PyMOL Python script that loads the backbone (N, CA, C, O; Angstrom):
from pymol import cmd

cmd.read_pdbstr("""\
ATOM      1  N   MET A   1       1.025  -1.232  -0.045  1.00  0.00           N
ATOM      2  CA  MET A   1      -0.088  -0.091  -0.094  1.00  0.00           C
ATOM      3  C   MET A   1       0.750   1.379   0.133  1.00  0.00           C
ATOM      4  O   MET A   1       0.298   2.470  -0.216  1.00  0.00           O
ATOM      5  N   ALA A   2       1.956   1.186   0.737  1.00  0.00           N
ATOM      6  CA  ALA A   2       2.633   2.304   0.845  1.00  0.00           C
ATOM      7  C   ALA A   2       3.461   2.645  -0.360  1.00  0.00           C
ATOM      8  O   ALA A   2       3.834   3.803  -0.549  1.00  0.00           O
ATOM      9  N   ASP A   3       3.808   1.490  -1.321  1.00  0.00           N
ATOM     10  CA  ASP A   3       4.419   2.086  -2.743  1.00  0.00           C
ATOM     11  C   ASP A   3       3.153   2.682  -3.393  1.00  0.00           C
ATOM     12  O   ASP A   3       3.349   3.820  -3.819  1.00  0.00           O
ATOM     13  N   ALA A   4       2.097   2.280  -3.549  1.00  0.00           N
ATOM     14  CA  ALA A   4       1.001   2.888  -4.430  1.00  0.00           C
ATOM     15  C   ALA A   4       1.003   4.193  -3.928  1.00  0.00           C
ATOM     16  O   ALA A   4       1.202   5.104  -4.732  1.00  0.00           O
ATOM     17  N   ARG A   5       0.773   4.519  -2.455  1.00  0.00           N
ATOM     18  CA  ARG A   5       0.644   5.977  -2.034  1.00  0.00           C
ATOM     19  C   ARG A   5       1.922   6.770  -2.522  1.00  0.00           C
ATOM     20  O   ARG A   5       1.733   7.783  -3.196  1.00  0.00           O
ATOM     21  N   ILE A   6       3.113   6.402  -2.245  1.00  0.00           N
ATOM     22  CA  ILE A   6       4.145   6.907  -2.940  1.00  0.00           C
ATOM     23  C   ILE A   6       4.078   7.439  -4.099  1.00  0.00           C
ATOM     24  O   ILE A   6       4.285   8.619  -4.383  1.00  0.00           O
ATOM     25  N   ALA A   7       3.698   6.306  -5.006  1.00  0.00           N
ATOM     26  CA  ALA A   7       3.455   6.629  -6.535  1.00  0.00           C
ATOM     27  C   ALA A   7       2.571   7.543  -6.857  1.00  0.00           C
ATOM     28  O   ALA A   7       2.754   8.219  -7.869  1.00  0.00           O
ATOM     29  N   LEU A   8       1.399   7.736  -6.015  1.00  0.00           N
ATOM     30  CA  LEU A   8       0.345   8.836  -6.194  1.00  0.00           C
ATOM     31  C   LEU A   8       0.946  10.108  -5.730  1.00  0.00           C
ATOM     32  O   LEU A   8       0.640  11.094  -6.399  1.00  0.00           O
ATOM     33  N   CYS A   9       1.812  10.308  -4.627  1.00  0.00           N
ATOM     34  CA  CYS A   9       2.427  11.293  -4.227  1.00  0.00           C
ATOM     35  C   CYS A   9       3.371  11.922  -5.400  1.00  0.00           C
ATOM     36  O   CYS A   9       3.423  13.120  -5.680  1.00  0.00           O
ATOM     37  N   VAL A  10       3.990  11.042  -5.930  1.00  0.00           N
ATOM     38  CA  VAL A  10       5.275  11.437  -6.794  1.00  0.00           C
ATOM     39  C   VAL A  10       4.411  11.938  -8.203  1.00  0.00           C
ATOM     40  O   VAL A  10       4.956  12.808  -8.882  1.00  0.00           O
ATOM     41  N   ALA A  11       3.146  11.432  -8.630  1.00  0.00           N
ATOM     42  CA  ALA A  11       2.474  11.660  -9.582  1.00  0.00           C
ATOM     43  C   ALA A  11       1.627  12.958  -9.202  1.00  0.00           C
ATOM     44  O   ALA A  11       1.121  13.529 -10.167  1.00  0.00           O
ATOM     45  N   GLN A  12       1.437  13.414  -8.160  1.00  0.00           N
ATOM     46  CA  GLN A  12       0.889  14.717  -7.699  1.00  0.00           C
ATOM     47  C   GLN A  12       1.849  15.766  -7.624  1.00  0.00           C
ATOM     48  O   GLN A  12       1.437  16.922  -7.525  1.00  0.00           O
ATOM     49  N   GLY A  13       3.356  15.472  -7.665  1.00  0.00           N
ATOM     50  CA  GLY A  13       4.321  16.388  -7.697  1.00  0.00           C
ATOM     51  C   GLY A  13       4.987  16.857  -6.233  1.00  0.00           C
ATOM     52  O   GLY A  13       5.575  17.909  -5.982  1.00  0.00           O
ATOM     53  N   ASN A  14       4.742  15.899  -5.490  1.00  0.00           N
ATOM     54  CA  ASN A  14       5.397  15.857  -4.196  1.00  0.00           C
ATOM     55  C   ASN A  14       6.974  15.581  -4.233  1.00  0.00           C
ATOM     56  O   ASN A  14       7.357  14.680  -4.980  1.00  0.00           O
ATOM     57  N   ALA A  15       7.692  16.122  -3.659  1.00  0.00           N
ATOM     58  CA  ALA A  15       9.118  15.782  -3.660  1.00  0.00           C
ATOM     59  C   ALA A  15       9.359  14.544  -2.823  1.00  0.00           C
ATOM     60  O   ALA A  15       8.664  14.187  -1.871  1.00  0.00           O
ATOM     61  N   LEU A  16      10.556  13.865  -3.355  1.00  0.00           N
ATOM     62  CA  LEU A  16      10.455  12.701  -2.645  1.00  0.00           C
ATOM     63  C   LEU A  16      10.762  12.738  -1.086  1.00  0.00           C
ATOM     64  O   LEU A  16      10.278  11.937  -0.285  1.00  0.00           O
ATOM     65  N   ASP A  17      11.556  13.685  -0.788  1.00  0.00           N
ATOM     66  CA  ASP A  17      11.913  14.051   0.768  1.00  0.00           C
ATOM     67  C   ASP A  17      10.545  14.374   1.559  1.00  0.00           C
ATOM     68  O   ASP A  17      10.488  14.463   2.785  1.00  0.00           O
ATOM     69  N   ASP A  18       9.684  14.502   0.871  1.00  0.00           N
ATOM     70  CA  ASP A  18       8.317  14.975   1.540  1.00  0.00           C
ATOM     71  C   ASP A  18       7.360  13.818   1.579  1.00  0.00           C
ATOM     72  O   ASP A  18       6.156  13.977   1.782  1.00  0.00           O
ATOM     73  N   ILE A  19       7.960  12.578   1.368  1.00  0.00           N
ATOM     74  CA  ILE A  19       7.129  11.582   1.366  1.00  0.00           C
ATOM     75  C   ILE A  19       7.573  10.669   2.429  1.00  0.00           C
ATOM     76  O   ILE A  19       8.801  10.602   2.460  1.00  0.00           O
ATOM     77  N   ASP A  20       6.996   9.960   3.290  1.00  0.00           N
ATOM     78  CA  ASP A  20       7.243   9.213   4.516  1.00  0.00           C
ATOM     79  C   ASP A  20       7.409   7.640   3.749  1.00  0.00           C
ATOM     80  O   ASP A  20       6.383   7.036   3.435  1.00  0.00           O
ATOM     81  N   PRO A  21       8.513   7.155   3.531  1.00  0.00           N
ATOM     82  CA  PRO A  21       8.809   5.850   2.945  1.00  0.00           C
ATOM     83  C   PRO A  21       8.107   4.729   3.623  1.00  0.00           C
ATOM     84  O   PRO A  21       7.893   3.707   2.971  1.00  0.00           O
ATOM     85  N   ALA A  22       7.729   4.811   4.855  1.00  0.00           N
ATOM     86  CA  ALA A  22       7.158   3.636   5.538  1.00  0.00           C
ATOM     87  C   ALA A  22       5.780   3.521   5.357  1.00  0.00           C
ATOM     88  O   ALA A  22       5.228   2.426   5.254  1.00  0.00           O
ATOM     89  N   SER A  23       5.028   4.887   5.299  1.00  0.00           N
ATOM     90  CA  SER A  23       3.546   4.603   5.112  1.00  0.00           C
ATOM     91  C   SER A  23       3.251   5.173   3.518  1.00  0.00           C
ATOM     92  O   SER A  23       2.246   4.801   2.913  1.00  0.00           O
ATOM     93  N   GLY A  24       4.065   5.947   3.020  1.00  0.00           N
ATOM     94  CA  GLY A  24       3.850   6.707   1.537  1.00  0.00           C
ATOM     95  C   GLY A  24       2.945   8.019   1.753  1.00  0.00           C
ATOM     96  O   GLY A  24       2.516   8.644   0.784  1.00  0.00           O
ATOM     97  N   TYR A  25       2.709   8.358   2.938  1.00  0.00           N
ATOM     98  CA  TYR A  25       1.950   9.465   3.080  1.00  0.00           C
ATOM     99  C   TYR A  25       2.840  10.770   2.810  1.00  0.00           C
ATOM    100  O   TYR A  25       4.051  10.769   3.029  1.00  0.00           O
ATOM    101  N   SER A  26       2.133  11.908   2.307  1.00  0.00           N
ATOM    102  CA  SER A  26       2.926  12.997   2.042  1.00  0.00           C
ATOM    103  C   SER A  26       3.017  13.791   3.336  1.00  0.00           C
ATOM    104  O   SER A  26       2.048  13.909   4.086  1.00  0.00           O
ATOM    105  N   LEU A  27       4.193  14.325   3.576  1.00  0.00           N
ATOM    106  CA  LEU A  27       4.641  14.976   4.585  1.00  0.00           C
ATOM    107  C   LEU A  27       5.021  16.460   4.322  1.00  0.00           C
ATOM    108  O   LEU A  27       5.832  17.047   5.038  1.00  0.00           O
ATOM    109  N   SER A  28       4.436  17.003   3.329  1.00  0.00           N
ATOM    110  CA  SER A  28       4.930  18.325   2.735  1.00  0.00           C
ATOM    111  C   SER A  28       4.350  19.351   3.645  1.00  0.00           C
ATOM    112  O   SER A  28       3.645  19.073   4.615  1.00  0.00           O
ATOM    113  N   ARG A  29       4.756  20.797   3.203  1.00  0.00           N
ATOM    114  CA  ARG A  29       4.041  21.699   4.144  1.00  0.00           C
ATOM    115  C   ARG A  29       2.614  21.810   3.829  1.00  0.00           C
ATOM    116  O   ARG A  29       1.780  22.079   4.693  1.00  0.00           O
ATOM    117  N   GLU A  30       2.330  21.608   2.613  1.00  0.00           N
ATOM    118  CA  GLU A  30       0.879  22.048   2.122  1.00  0.00           C
ATOM    119  C   GLU A  30      -0.013  20.837   2.732  1.00  0.00           C
ATOM    120  O   GLU A  30      -1.195  21.099   2.955  1.00  0.00           O
ATOM    121  N   SER A  31       0.458  19.543   3.016  1.00  0.00           N
ATOM    122  CA  SER A  31      -0.307  18.399   3.443  1.00  0.00           C
ATOM    123  C   SER A  31      -0.525  18.984   5.010  1.00  0.00           C
ATOM    124  O   SER A  31      -1.604  18.942   5.601  1.00  0.00           O
ATOM    125  N   TYR A  32       0.670  19.513   5.533  1.00  0.00           N
ATOM    126  CA  TYR A  32       0.413  19.904   7.141  1.00  0.00           C
ATOM    127  C   TYR A  32      -0.750  21.038   7.145  1.00  0.00           C
ATOM    128  O   TYR A  32      -1.763  20.958   7.840  1.00  0.00           O
ATOM    129  N   GLU A  33      -0.500  21.926   6.411  1.00  0.00           N
ATOM    130  CA  GLU A  33      -1.429  23.011   6.118  1.00  0.00           C
ATOM    131  C   GLU A  33      -2.902  22.683   6.112  1.00  0.00           C
ATOM    132  O   GLU A  33      -3.752  23.227   6.817  1.00  0.00           O
ATOM    133  N   ARG A  34      -3.122  21.591   5.103  1.00  0.00           N
ATOM    134  CA  ARG A  34      -4.612  21.113   5.009  1.00  0.00           C
ATOM    135  C   ARG A  34      -5.020  20.568   6.073  1.00  0.00           C
ATOM    136  O   ARG A  34      -6.080  20.843   6.636  1.00  0.00           O
ATOM    137  N   VAL A  35      -4.208  19.751   6.431  1.00  0.00           N
ATOM    138  CA  VAL A  35      -4.605  18.885   7.774  1.00  0.00           C
ATOM    139  C   VAL A  35      -5.022  19.992   8.934  1.00  0.00           C
ATOM    140  O   VAL A  35      -6.162  19.977   9.398  1.00  0.00           O
ATOM    141  N   ARG A  36      -4.116  20.871   9.337  1.00  0.00           N
ATOM    142  CA  ARG A  36      -4.243  21.856  10.287  1.00  0.00           C
ATOM    143  C   ARG A  36      -5.457  22.468   9.963  1.00  0.00           C
ATOM    144  O   ARG A  36      -6.338  22.263  10.798  1.00  0.00           O
ATOM    145  N   GLN A  37      -5.808  23.235   8.895  1.00  0.00           N
ATOM    146  CA  GLN A  37      -6.943  23.947   8.530  1.00  0.00           C
ATOM    147  C   GLN A  37      -8.233  23.170   8.783  1.00  0.00           C
ATOM    148  O   GLN A  37      -9.236  23.721   9.237  1.00  0.00           O
ATOM    149  N   SER A  38      -8.179  21.941   8.491  1.00  0.00           N
ATOM    150  CA  SER A  38      -9.343  21.055   8.492  1.00  0.00           C
ATOM    151  C   SER A  38      -9.795  20.886   9.826  1.00  0.00           C
ATOM    152  O   SER A  38     -10.981  20.643  10.048  1.00  0.00           O
ATOM    153  N   TRP A  39      -8.711  21.024  11.002  1.00  0.00           N
ATOM    154  CA  TRP A  39      -8.991  20.827  12.363  1.00  0.00           C
ATOM    155  C   TRP A  39      -9.312  22.243  12.710  1.00  0.00           C
ATOM    156  O   TRP A  39     -10.162  22.339  13.595  1.00  0.00           O
ATOM    157  N   ARG A  40      -8.921  23.184  12.312  1.00  0.00           N
ATOM    158  CA  ARG A  40      -9.388  24.616  12.542  1.00  0.00           C
ATOM    159  C   ARG A  40     -10.928  25.081  12.136  1.00  0.00           C
ATOM    160  O   ARG A  40     -11.616  25.954  12.665  1.00  0.00           O
ATOM    161  N   ASN A  41     -11.247  24.189  10.995  1.00  0.00           N
ATOM    162  CA  ASN A  41     -12.641  24.308  10.519  1.00  0.00           C
ATOM    163  C   ASN A  41     -13.509  23.670  11.346  1.00  0.00           C
ATOM    164  O   ASN A  41     -14.588  24.164  11.673  1.00  0.00           O
ATOM    165  N   GLN A  42     -12.985  22.240  11.834  1.00  0.00           N
ATOM    166  CA  GLN A  42     -13.887  21.501  12.738  1.00  0.00           C
ATOM    167  C   GLN A  42     -14.157  22.127  14.091  1.00  0.00           C
ATOM    168  O   GLN A  42     -15.262  22.128  14.633  1.00  0.00           O
ATOM    169  N   ALA A  43     -12.986  22.692  14.618  1.00  0.00           N
ATOM    170  CA  ALA A  43     -13.330  23.527  15.987  1.00  0.00           C
ATOM    171  C   ALA A  43     -14.263  24.672  15.858  1.00  0.00           C
ATOM    172  O   ALA A  43     -14.922  24.953  16.859  1.00  0.00           O
ATOM    173  N   LYS A  44     -14.431  25.421  14.714  1.00  0.00           N
ATOM    174  CA  LYS A  44     -15.312  26.528  14.397  1.00  0.00           C
ATOM    175  C   LYS A  44     -16.906  25.914  14.309  1.00  0.00           C
ATOM    176  O   LYS A  44     -17.888  26.622  14.533  1.00  0.00           O
ATOM    177  N   GLN A  45     -16.971  24.687  13.998  1.00  0.00           N
ATOM    178  CA  GLN A  45     -18.424  24.103  13.784  1.00  0.00           C
ATOM    179  C   GLN A  45     -19.085  24.089  15.119  1.00  0.00           C
ATOM    180  O   GLN A  45     -18.408  23.974  16.141  1.00  0.00           O
ATOM    181  N   PRO A  46     -20.603  24.223  15.156  1.00  0.00           N
ATOM    182  CA  PRO A  46     -21.182  23.872  16.180  1.00  0.00           C
ATOM    183  C   PRO A  46     -20.998  22.367  16.740  1.00  0.00           C
ATOM    184  O   PRO A  46     -20.782  21.474  15.920  1.00  0.00           O
ATOM    185  N   GLY A  47     -21.058  22.137  17.786  1.00  0.00           N
ATOM    186  CA  GLY A  47     -20.891  20.570  18.334  1.00  0.00           C
ATOM    187  C   GLY A  47     -19.481  20.260  18.703  1.00  0.00           C
ATOM    188  O   GLY A  47     -19.291  19.193  19.286  1.00  0.00           O
ATOM    189  N   TRP A  48     -18.444  21.047  18.445  1.00  0.00           N
ATOM    190  CA  TRP A  48     -17.247  20.839  19.121  1.00  0.00           C
ATOM    191  C   TRP A  48     -17.169  20.654  20.396  1.00  0.00           C
ATOM    192  O   TRP A  48     -17.660  21.452  21.193  1.00  0.00           O
ATOM    193  N   SER A  49     -16.420  19.370  20.815  1.00  0.00           N
ATOM    194  CA  SER A  49     -16.436  18.727  22.139  1.00  0.00           C
ATOM    195  C   SER A  49     -15.366  18.492  22.618  1.00  0.00           C
ATOM    196  O   SER A  49     -14.444  18.663  21.821  1.00  0.00           O
ATOM    197  N   GLU A  50     -14.974  18.044  23.967  1.00  0.00           N
ATOM    198  CA  GLU A  50     -13.870  17.582  24.283  1.00  0.00           C
ATOM    199  C   GLU A  50     -13.804  16.072  23.874  1.00  0.00           C
ATOM    200  O   GLU A  50     -12.776  15.423  24.068  1.00  0.00           O
ATOM    201  N   TYR A  51     -14.673  15.650  23.431  1.00  0.00           N
ATOM    202  CA  TYR A  51     -14.613  14.254  22.923  1.00  0.00           C
ATOM    203  C   TYR A  51     -13.604  14.305  21.672  1.00  0.00           C
ATOM    204  O   TYR A  51     -12.824  13.377  21.456  1.00  0.00           O
ATOM    205  N   LEU A  52     -13.661  15.282  20.984  1.00  0.00           N
ATOM    206  CA  LEU A  52     -12.662  15.283  19.862  1.00  0.00           C
ATOM    207  C   LEU A  52     -11.151  15.645  20.100  1.00  0.00           C
ATOM    208  O   LEU A  52     -10.244  15.497  19.281  1.00  0.00           O
ATOM    209  N   ARG A  53     -11.059  16.109  21.274  1.00  0.00           N
ATOM    210  CA  ARG A  53      -9.753  16.570  21.762  1.00  0.00           C
ATOM    211  C   ARG A  53      -8.756  15.509  21.520  1.00  0.00           C
ATOM    212  O   ARG A  53      -7.795  15.874  20.843  1.00  0.00           O
ATOM    213  N   PRO A  54      -8.761  14.030  21.994  1.00  0.00           N
ATOM    214  CA  PRO A  54      -7.712  13.305  21.968  1.00  0.00           C
ATOM    215  C   PRO A  54      -7.349  12.838  20.396  1.00  0.00           C
ATOM    216  O   PRO A  54      -6.228  12.471  20.045  1.00  0.00           O
ATOM    217  N   ASP A  55      -8.358  12.913  19.646  1.00  0.00           N
ATOM    218  CA  ASP A  55      -8.084  12.912  17.898  1.00  0.00           C
ATOM    219  C   ASP A  55      -7.150  13.931  17.510  1.00  0.00           C
ATOM    220  O   ASP A  55      -6.127  13.691  16.870  1.00  0.00           O
ATOM    221  N   LEU A  56      -7.602  15.385  18.008  1.00  0.00           N
ATOM    222  CA  LEU A  56      -6.703  16.514  17.694  1.00  0.00           C
ATOM    223  C   LEU A  56      -5.323  16.460  18.118  1.00  0.00           C
ATOM    224  O   LEU A  56      -4.420  16.812  17.360  1.00  0.00           O
ATOM    225  N   GLU A  57      -5.060  15.937  19.568  1.00  0.00           N
ATOM    226  CA  GLU A  57      -3.784  15.740  20.155  1.00  0.00           C
ATOM    227  C   GLU A  57      -3.137  14.732  19.227  1.00  0.00           C
ATOM    228  O   GLU A  57      -2.024  15.008  18.780  1.00  0.00           O
ATOM    229  N   LYS A  58      -3.772  13.494  18.864  1.00  0.00           N
ATOM    230  CA  LYS A  58      -3.064  12.633  18.019  1.00  0.00           C
ATOM    231  C   LYS A  58      -2.581  13.216  16.701  1.00  0.00           C
ATOM    232  O   LYS A  58      -1.462  12.959  16.257  1.00  0.00           O
ATOM    233  N   ALA A  59      -3.455  14.007  16.086  1.00  0.00           N
ATOM    234  CA  ALA A  59      -2.946  14.552  14.718  1.00  0.00           C
ATOM    235  C   ALA A  59      -1.609  15.666  14.935  1.00  0.00           C
ATOM    236  O   ALA A  59      -0.750  15.825  14.068  1.00  0.00           O
ATOM    237  N   ILE A  60      -1.619  16.314  16.118  1.00  0.00           N
ATOM    238  CA  ILE A  60      -0.813  17.159  16.379  1.00  0.00           C
ATOM    239  C   ILE A  60       0.620  16.344  16.689  1.00  0.00           C
ATOM    240  O   ILE A  60       1.708  16.609  16.177  1.00  0.00           O
ATOM    241  N   ALA A  61       0.363  15.378  17.573  1.00  0.00           N
ATOM    242  CA  ALA A  61       1.662  14.401  17.701  1.00  0.00           C
ATOM    243  C   ALA A  61       2.104  13.789  16.440  1.00  0.00           C
ATOM    244  O   ALA A  61       3.309  13.893  16.209  1.00  0.00           O
ATOM    245  N   TYR A  62       1.408  13.194  15.608  1.00  0.00           N
ATOM    246  CA  TYR A  62       2.012  12.741  14.487  1.00  0.00           C
ATOM    247  C   TYR A  62       2.693  13.764  13.662  1.00  0.00           C
ATOM    248  O   TYR A  62       3.735  13.407  13.113  1.00  0.00           O
ATOM    249  N   TRP A  63       2.265  15.011  13.480  1.00  0.00           N
ATOM    250  CA  TRP A  63       2.947  15.849  12.898  1.00  0.00           C
ATOM    251  C   TRP A  63       4.276  16.343  13.743  1.00  0.00           C
ATOM    252  O   TRP A  63       5.315  16.595  13.133  1.00  0.00           O
ATOM    253  N   ALA A  64       4.201  16.453  14.985  1.00  0.00           N
ATOM    254  CA  ALA A  64       5.263  16.869  15.751  1.00  0.00           C
ATOM    255  C   ALA A  64       6.373  15.985  15.598  1.00  0.00           C
ATOM    256  O   ALA A  64       7.514  16.417  15.437  1.00  0.00           O
ATOM    257  N   GLU A  65       6.032  14.478  15.651  1.00  0.00           N
ATOM    258  CA  GLU A  65       7.133  13.576  15.543  1.00  0.00           C
ATOM    259  C   GLU A  65       7.639  13.570  14.119  1.00  0.00           C
ATOM    260  O   GLU A  65       8.849  13.385  13.994  1.00  0.00           O
ATOM    261  N   ARG A  66       6.990  13.723  13.133  1.00  0.00           N
ATOM    262  CA  ARG A  66       7.530  13.694  11.601  1.00  0.00           C
ATOM    263  C   ARG A  66       7.941  15.132  11.058  1.00  0.00           C
ATOM    264  O   ARG A  66       8.776  15.244  10.160  1.00  0.00           O
ATOM    265  N   ARG A  67       7.440  16.007  11.526  1.00  0.00           N
ATOM    266  CA  ARG A  67       7.852  17.403  11.054  1.00  0.00           C
ATOM    267  C   ARG A  67       7.910  18.552  12.223  1.00  0.00           C
ATOM    268  O   ARG A  67       7.232  19.560  12.023  1.00  0.00           O
ATOM    269  N   PRO A  68       8.565  18.478  13.251  1.00  0.00           N
ATOM    270  CA  PRO A  68       8.639  19.531  14.252  1.00  0.00           C
ATOM    271  C   PRO A  68       8.689  20.770  13.968  1.00  0.00           C
ATOM    272  O   PRO A  68       8.106  21.586  14.681  1.00  0.00           O
ATOM    273  N   GLU A  69       9.401  21.142  12.868  1.00  0.00           N
ATOM    274  CA  GLU A  69       9.687  22.355  12.424  1.00  0.00           C
ATOM    275  C   GLU A  69       8.271  23.068  12.079  1.00  0.00           C
ATOM    276  O   GLU A  69       8.156  24.282  12.245  1.00  0.00           O
ATOM    277  N   PHE A  70       7.262  22.325  11.622  1.00  0.00           N
ATOM    278  CA  PHE A  70       6.014  22.975  11.413  1.00  0.00           C
ATOM    279  C   PHE A  70       5.307  23.222  12.431  1.00  0.00           C
ATOM    280  O   PHE A  70       4.714  24.277  12.658  1.00  0.00           O
ATOM    281  N   THR A  71       5.339  22.129  13.183  1.00  0.00           N
ATOM    282  CA  THR A  71       4.504  22.066  14.467  1.00  0.00           C
ATOM    283  C   THR A  71       4.947  23.222  15.721  1.00  0.00           C
ATOM    284  O   THR A  71       4.164  23.669  16.558  1.00  0.00           O
ATOM    285  N   GLU A  72       6.221  23.516  15.613  1.00  0.00           N
ATOM    286  CA  GLU A  72       6.590  24.270  16.864  1.00  0.00           C
ATOM    287  C   GLU A  72       5.958  25.791  16.971  1.00  0.00           C
ATOM    288  O   GLU A  72       6.073  26.573  16.028  1.00  0.00           O
ATOM    289  N   GLY A  73       5.449  26.058  17.888  1.00  0.00           N
ATOM    290  CA  GLY A  73       4.725  27.319  18.103  1.00  0.00           C
ATOM    291  C   GLY A  73       3.523  27.589  17.395  1.00  0.00           C
ATOM    292  O   GLY A  73       3.049  28.726  17.413  1.00  0.00           O
ATOM    293  N   ASP A  74       2.926  26.565  16.710  1.00  0.00           N
ATOM    294  CA  ASP A  74       1.903  26.551  15.976  1.00  0.00           C
ATOM    295  C   ASP A  74       0.804  26.448  16.384  1.00  0.00           C
ATOM    296  O   ASP A  74       0.665  25.305  16.820  1.00  0.00           O
ATOM    297  N   ASP A  75      -0.349  27.198  16.518  1.00  0.00           N
ATOM    298  CA  ASP A  75      -1.645  27.103  16.960  1.00  0.00           C
ATOM    299  C   ASP A  75      -2.796  26.419  16.079  1.00  0.00           C
ATOM    300  O   ASP A  75      -3.364  27.060  15.195  1.00  0.00           O
ATOM    301  N   TRP A  76      -3.070  25.258  16.328  1.00  0.00           N
ATOM    302  CA  TRP A  76      -4.174  24.491  15.674  1.00  0.00           C
ATOM    303  C   TRP A  76      -5.351  24.916  15.764  1.00  0.00           C
ATOM    304  O   TRP A  76      -6.100  24.809  14.792  1.00  0.00           O
ATOM    305  N   LEU A  77      -5.714  25.404  16.765  1.00  0.00           N
ATOM    306  CA  LEU A  77      -7.281  25.963  16.963  1.00  0.00           C
ATOM    307  C   LEU A  77      -7.278  27.575  16.792  1.00  0.00           C
ATOM    308  O   LEU A  77      -6.464  28.400  17.209  1.00  0.00           O
ATOM    309  N   PRO A  78      -8.390  27.731  16.085  1.00  0.00           N
ATOM    310  CA  PRO A  78      -8.566  29.181  15.748  1.00  0.00           C
ATOM    311  C   PRO A  78      -8.679  30.408  16.943  1.00  0.00           C
ATOM    312  O   PRO A  78      -9.251  30.246  18.021  1.00  0.00           O
ATOM    313  N   GLY A  79      -8.192  31.317  16.627  1.00  0.00           N
ATOM    314  CA  GLY A  79      -8.055  32.675  17.498  1.00  0.00           C
ATOM    315  C   GLY A  79      -7.690  32.251  18.977  1.00  0.00           C
ATOM    316  O   GLY A  79      -6.955  31.268  19.071  1.00  0.00           O
ATOM    317  N   PRO A  80      -8.088  32.834  20.088  1.00  0.00           N
ATOM    318  CA  PRO A  80      -7.450  32.554  21.123  1.00  0.00           C
ATOM    319  C   PRO A  80      -8.019  31.566  22.037  1.00  0.00           C
ATOM    320  O   PRO A  80      -7.842  31.688  23.249  1.00  0.00           O
ATOM    321  N   ALA A  81      -8.777  30.472  21.482  1.00  0.00           N
ATOM    322  CA  ALA A  81      -9.405  29.658  22.012  1.00  0.00           C
ATOM    323  C   ALA A  81      -8.323  28.450  22.893  1.00  0.00           C
ATOM    324  O   ALA A  81      -7.285  28.026  22.386  1.00  0.00           O
ATOM    325  N   THR A  82      -8.745  28.102  24.056  1.00  0.00           N
ATOM    326  CA  THR A  82      -7.957  27.307  24.812  1.00  0.00           C
ATOM    327  C   THR A  82      -8.885  26.141  25.500  1.00  0.00           C
ATOM    328  O   THR A  82     -10.111  26.215  25.419  1.00  0.00           O
ATOM    329  N   LYS A  83      -8.386  25.316  26.020  1.00  0.00           N
ATOM    330  CA  LYS A  83      -9.099  24.172  26.793  1.00  0.00           C
ATOM    331  C   LYS A  83      -9.964  24.923  27.769  1.00  0.00           C
ATOM    332  O   LYS A  83     -11.047  24.416  28.063  1.00  0.00           O
ATOM    333  N   GLU A  84      -9.661  25.918  28.235  1.00  0.00           N
ATOM    334  CA  GLU A  84     -10.697  26.673  29.343  1.00  0.00           C
ATOM    335  C   GLU A  84     -11.789  27.098  28.558  1.00  0.00           C
ATOM    336  O   GLU A  84     -12.894  26.977  29.086  1.00  0.00           O
ATOM    337  N   ASP A  85     -11.731  27.625  27.276  1.00  0.00           N
ATOM    338  CA  ASP A  85     -12.684  28.204  26.481  1.00  0.00           C
ATOM    339  C   ASP A  85     -13.671  27.066  25.921  1.00  0.00           C
ATOM    340  O   ASP A  85     -14.680  27.347  25.276  1.00  0.00           O
ATOM    341  N   GLY A  86     -13.242  25.625  26.262  1.00  0.00           N
ATOM    342  CA  GLY A  86     -14.160  24.653  25.528  1.00  0.00           C
ATOM    343  C   GLY A  86     -13.494  24.037  24.262  1.00  0.00           C
ATOM    344  O   GLY A  86     -13.942  23.101  23.600  1.00  0.00           O
ATOM    345  N   LEU A  87     -12.414  24.687  24.060  1.00  0.00           N
ATOM    346  CA  LEU A  87     -11.777  24.126  22.643  1.00  0.00           C
ATOM    347  C   LEU A  87     -10.378  23.778  22.997  1.00  0.00           C
ATOM    348  O   LEU A  87      -9.621  23.322  22.140  1.00  0.00           O
TER     349      LEU A  87
END
""", "prot")
cmd.dss("prot")
cmd.show_as("cartoon", "prot")
cmd.util.cbc("prot")
cmd.orient("prot")
């Protein structure tokens, strides 16, 4: 499966350095921003709850492990929202 994902990433124009060889997933800055924006949009929607926080934290940890230069000092939630605000 990873080989198929790698081939797809290459066909989409991803640099080989931006592809995780073990999983075949893109680790490009564009992919990071897309995932981050998806979570920001989710947090803005009605119905956000603490139930979703573990999944958000897993997503952040995934990127922090693979691309710490992207996550360092980066806020995944919109605006000044914090745990105390319910986000």
